[in-house]
VOGU-3710 file (C-alpha; in Angstrom, 3 decimals, decimal comma):
1> xxxxxxxxxx> 108,829/112,844/278,482  106,613/115,877/279,179  104,361/115,334/282,229  101,499/117,392/283,626  100,573/116,672/287,249  98,735/119,675/288,603  98,456/120,677/292,241  97,473/124,270/291,421  94,208/126,141/292,010  92,476/125,272/288,732
11> xxxxxxxxxx> 93,888/122,093/287,139  91,697/122,479/284,046  93,252/125,846/283,149  96,707/124,376/283,774  95,857/121,436/281,504  94,730/123,790/278,732  98,147/125,472/278,850  99,888/122,080/278,748  97,627/121,062/275,853  98,383/124,216/273,845
21> xxxxxxxxxx> 102,132/124,037/274,513  102,566/120,407/273,447  100,108/120,026/270,553  100,695/116,275/270,721  99,114/113,098/272,024  98,261/113,487/275,720  97,398/110,425/277,774  96,115/110,497/281,322  93,180/110,740/283,676  90,770/112,941/285,624
31> xxxxxxxxxx> 89,896/112,047/289,231  86,316/112,298/290,484  87,397/114,760/293,197  88,069/117,409/290,550  84,414/118,222/291,260  85,777/120,348/294,108  87,455/122,653/291,561  84,356/122,825/289,345  81,774/123,461/292,072  81,913/124,663/295,688
41> xxxxxxxxxx> 82,305/121,152/297,090  84,659/119,420/299,501  85,820/115,879/300,323  87,031/115,042/303,820  86,958/111,238/303,735  89,947/108,902/303,887  92,011/108,665/300,696  93,791/105,303/300,773  95,693/105,678/297,500  96,513/109,416/297,339
51> xxxxxxxxxx> 96,373/109,627/293,554  96,861/113,098/292,057  93,603/114,681/290,873  94,790/115,062/287,290  97,751/113,558/285,448  98,692/113,704/281,746  101,850/112,985/279,789  103,171/113,046/276,235  104,070/109,436/275,324  107,405/108,465/273,805
61> xxxxxxxxxx> 105,845/105,534/271,922  102,410/104,951/270,397  101,234/101,600/269,047  98,215/101,454/266,735  96,707/98,017/266,139  94,974/97,886/262,756  93,051/94,968/261,283  95,993/93,807/259,159  99,088/95,437/260,665  100,634/97,126/263,699
71> xxxxxxxxxx> 101,936/100,692/263,459  104,569/101,974/265,893  105,274/105,695/266,277  108,183/106,315/268,620  111,196/108,464/269,432  113,073/105,152/269,756  113,869/102,486/267,137  110,521/100,813/266,259  111,967/97,315/265,829  113,592/97,498/269,257
81> xxxxxxxxxx> 110,279/98,560/270,809  108,533/95,641/269,108  111,178/93,156/270,294  111,006/94,510/273,850  107,243/93,957/273,941  107,579/90,388/272,667  110,159/89,620/275,334  108,034/90,959/278,219  106,823/88,283/280,610  103,456/89,196/282,161
91> xxxxxxxxxx> 102,771/85,904/283,908  103,927/86,944/287,388  100,694/86,461/289,348  99,802/87,801/292,767  102,694/88,043/295,238  101,016/89,192/298,431  97,521/90,366/299,311  95,995/90,953/302,701  92,287/90,096/303,030  90,063/92,402/301,002
101> xxxxxxxxxx> 87,849/94,495/303,280  84,785/96,604/302,560  84,312/100,077/304,018  80,548/99,514/304,349  78,762/96,546/305,912  75,597/95,137/304,344  73,510/96,460/307,254  74,938/99,966/306,929  74,494/99,847/303,162  70,811/98,906/303,452
111> xxxxxxxxxx> 70,219/101,543/306,134  71,824/104,204/303,932  69,748/103,207/300,899  66,599/103,580/302,989  67,765/107,048/304,119  68,480/108,020/300,515  65,005/106,838/299,500  63,479/108,939/302,283  65,309/112,000/300,992  63,900/111,289/297,544
121> xxxxxxxxxx> 60,386/111,125/299,041  61,040/114,478/300,697  62,047/115,973/297,337  65,741/116,573/298,051  66,808/114,895/294,785  65,607/112,318/292,255  68,438/109,816/291,978  71,758/109,261/293,743  74,588/106,948/292,735  75,709/105,333/295,989
131> xxxxxxxxxx> 79,034/103,466/296,015  81,074/101,361/298,417  84,814/100,648/298,511  86,730/97,371/298,775  90,400/97,633/299,728  93,566/95,892/300,856  96,149/97,720/302,958  98,996/95,456/301,896  99,119/94,420/298,265  102,133/93,481/296,186
141> xxxxxxxxxx> 100,963/92,799/292,650  102,302/92,855/289,106  99,775/95,250/287,506  100,166/94,192/283,822  99,364/90,595/284,799  96,243/91,646/286,724  95,113/93,807/283,780  95,576/90,924/281,357  93,606/88,520/283,548  90,823/90,992/284,344
151> xxxxxxxxxx> 90,239/91,709/280,680  90,441/88,011/279,804  87,604/87,346/282,254  85,691/90,542/281,484  86,666/92,007/278,086  85,306/95,528/277,734  85,371/98,190/274,983  86,833/100,934/277,203  89,391/98,993/279,192  92,497/100,925/280,233
161> xxxxxxxxxx> 95,864/100,187/281,765  97,800/103,191/283,050  100,968/103,147/285,086  101,840/106,708/286,003  104,834/106,647/288,361  103,556/104,559/291,308  99,861/105,048/290,463  98,199/102,253/288,488  94,761/101,994/286,940  93,667/98,492/285,888
171> xxxxxxxxxx> 90,304/98,949/284,216  87,707/96,821/282,445  85,236/99,624/281,880  82,153/99,131/279,694  81,261/102,834/279,636  82,298/105,812/277,534  82,202/109,178/279,289  82,808/111,557/276,411  84,318/111,466/272,934  85,129/114,298/270,537
181> xxxxxxxxxx> 85,293/113,401/266,858  85,679/116,442/264,652  82,917/118,801/265,761  80,817/116,071/267,361  80,649/115,241/271,077  79,359/111,778/272,014  78,345/110,588/275,496  77,130/107,061/276,274  75,921/106,779/279,888  75,036/103,394/281,385
191> xxxxxxxxxx> 72,095/103,018/283,739  70,474/99,617/284,150  72,204/96,317/284,949  71,149/92,677/285,165  73,182/89,498/285,464  73,819/87,081/282,628  72,967/83,369/282,757  74,864/80,508/281,075  71,528/79,061/279,920  70,781/80,758/276,610
201> xxxxxxxxxx> 67,001/80,934/277,079  67,256/82,232/280,644  69,851/84,768/279,521  67,483/86,074/276,848  64,680/86,350/279,428  66,968/88,346/281,716  67,836/90,637/278,822  64,137/91,212/278,100  63,487/91,832/281,797  66,049/94,631/281,743
211> xxxxxxxxxx> 64,705/96,014/278,460  61,172/96,268/279,902  62,047/97,361/283,456  60,198/100,576/284,269  62,636/101,250/287,109  65,742/100,926/284,924  64,173/102,951/282,107  63,314/105,731/284,564  66,891/105,734/285,917  68,325/105,834/282,419
221> xxxxxxxxxx> 65,976/108,617/281,339  67,000/110,837/284,254  70,664/110,484/283,331  69,916/111,071/279,643  68,251/114,367/280,585  71,190/115,316/282,819  73,718/114,459/280,094  71,749/116,462/277,524  72,014/119,429/279,864  75,774/118,875/280,404
231> xxxxxxxxxx> 76,455/118,658/276,664  74,267/121,699/276,088  76,854/123,821/277,926  79,322/123,123/275,097  76,959/122,702/272,139  75,794/124,797/269,243  72,202/125,694/270,113  69,705/123,062/268,990  72,339/120,424/268,145  71,873/118,112/271,175
241> xxxxxxxxxx> 70,293/114,827/270,077  69,601/111,336/271,478  70,125/108,938/268,537  70,022/105,820/270,734  68,040/105,343/273,932  67,594/102,374/276,319  69,608/100,000/274,124  70,716/96,744/275,754  74,383/95,786/275,390  75,629/92,383/276,551
251> xxxxxxxxxx> 78,978/91,852/278,282  80,586/88,781/279,834  78,921/89,059/283,275  76,051/91,486/282,748  73,536/93,026/280,357  73,435/96,833/280,527  71,170/99,606/279,308  73,048/102,322/277,402  71,887/105,523/275,736  73,801/107,742/273,315
261> xxxxxxxxxx> 73,657/111,556/273,425  75,390/113,723/270,822  75,873/117,386/269,988  77,895/119,662/267,752  80,650/121,428/269,706  80,549/125,216/269,756  83,709/126,589/268,111  84,360/128,835/271,104  84,597/125,894/273,542  88,063/124,426/274,188
271> xxxxxxxxxx> 88,217/120,592/274,225  89,324/120,648/277,892  86,353/122,862/278,765  83,982/120,465/276,988  85,135/117,802/279,450  84,940/120,180/282,414  81,343/121,136/281,524  80,244/117,490/281,697  82,430/116,321/284,590  81,903/114,268/286,626
281> xxxxxxxxxx> 79,573/112,172/284,496  75,915/112,074/285,513  75,774/108,283/285,468  78,074/108,275/288,533  76,433/111,116/290,451  72,674/111,337/289,966  70,331/114,276/289,591  70,352/117,167/290,270  74,096/116,830/290,023  75,441/119,387/292,492
291> xxxxxxxxxx> 72,979/118,445/295,240  73,625/114,719/294,965  77,399/115,246/294,968  76,951/116,982/298,316  74,863/114,080/299,601  77,294/111,445/298,289  79,866/112,845/300,716  77,423/112,194/303,552  76,694/108,570/302,690  79,989/107,254/301,314
301> xxxxxxxxxx> 82,901/106,498/303,650  85,946/106,990/301,390  87,170/109,428/298,784  86,405/108,090/295,328  89,682/109,318/293,869  90,108/107,952/290,352  87,000/105,780/290,677  84,164/107,350/288,646  86,708/109,674/287,104  87,827/109,273/283,493
311> xxxxxxxxxx> 90,887/107,940/281,660  91,795/108,352/278,022  93,614/110,628/275,589  93,712/113,812/273,545  94,992/113,483/269,979  97,047/116,114/268,094  94,057/116,973/265,864  91,978/118,115/268,835  89,904/114,967/269,317  89,636/112,989/272,532
321> xxxxxxxxxx> 88,064/109,868/274,015  87,579/109,140/277,734  85,976/106,272/279,566  84,211/106,121/282,931  86,520/104,547/285,509  84,270/101,775/286,795  84,974/98,017/287,066  88,532/99,090/287,840  91,324/98,305/290,293  93,401/101,202/291,614
331> xxxxxxxxxx> 96,846/100,461/293,018  99,550/102,568/294,641  102,743/100,493/294,496  104,611/102,840/296,858  101,943/102,586/299,578  101,171/98,954/298,633  97,478/99,912/298,753  94,809/98,541/296,445  91,120/99,356/296,100  88,082/99,048/293,861
341> xxxxxxxxxx> 84,599/100,541/294,142  81,131/99,501/293,017  77,743/101,147/293,259  74,302/101,651/291,783  71,710/104,339/291,224  69,220/104,684/294,052  65,740/105,901/293,105  62,395/106,022/294,897  61,506/102,411/294,052  64,976/100,929/294,728
351> xxxxxxxxxx> 65,039/97,654/296,653  67,978/97,882/299,123  68,693/94,148/299,072  68,618/94,032/295,286  70,885/97,082/295,016  73,399/95,401/297,340  73,348/92,272/295,166  73,904/94,460/292,103  77,013/95,908/293,756  78,382/92,419/294,398
361> xxxxxxxxxx> 77,579/91,427/290,805  79,569/94,376/289,482  82,487/93,424/291,751  82,446/89,748/290,699  85,009/89,895/287,892  87,488/91,863/290,015  87,027/89,533/292,976  87,572/86,552/290,705  90,895/87,914/289,445  92,192/88,928/292,862
371> xxxxxxx> 91,159/85,776/294,683  92,434/83,502/291,924  95,851/85,145/292,159  95,974/85,466/295,915  99,068/84,085/297,615  99,219/85,050/301,263  102,614/85,076/302,941
//
């Protein structure tokens, strides 16, 4: 198996070489802290999981699930691969988990939101995505089981399970970062969240509340403008478009506001560079991007690592599709460390208490899975 795990000066250039050499399917991830290679930025916070910043590999086996059949492409015997999958037992449950802690108390969170709002008043920036980290310092889990249960509770279109050596990503992400299909680039940032209600009428009212929220529309619009600018770095002039704006999508726990931005990729731009030009995604930073990434380091207490990075694949024909790594559990089996992060966009009219509740809402599905499978020793 060919593996790319860069620790060199510019991982994106190294990845381009790996991409050109293999001309095959590449599966992997980009960590948020790659921002430090793209811009003159640093990160000095604690890194509990110590994931590599970038990691890709050429798979030995690919399984494509079609509407009426399953296709297996492998260097092994396909029937043996199929039998091995059928014989795999994923019902192992949680073995050991210390209490889940948060790196930021509610009081500190609210104080920081008020400071961020003051900076917005002073004109330092317009919007900042502020996140907090939940973690356990001793966790022994069976990652495929946790992935299965998380996506049973919270099925999402961009869910991902990756086990790269001792580094696991267990994701139920609702958000696409960037997709290349032929000459087209497609980004679908999320900004705007409201809870769902089991009562059908109340749920519809909540959906309409989100649809008509001036605050959420303003947040979404700022990120649409930022994403248009990011895609413009890779686009044929005049090709950037917004075919869908402020559309409400409904998921198991929340309604969310999603916009779609597209462009036609300039022939001179390498697929890896198209990702680099838009990374990290504006929905997880704020605007203006470089300034708020500097400020994020001041307010957050931990390195984001893979959180708010991207996971996905490159295909042999030059296409790719990557999600935004939110609603995700990150686990280092060697260190027995586990974490997940949640956050929200802070703007001038943000209510600190409401933003804190939104963070807890986004963490609900993960908490449900971890607590339901908790078995302290």
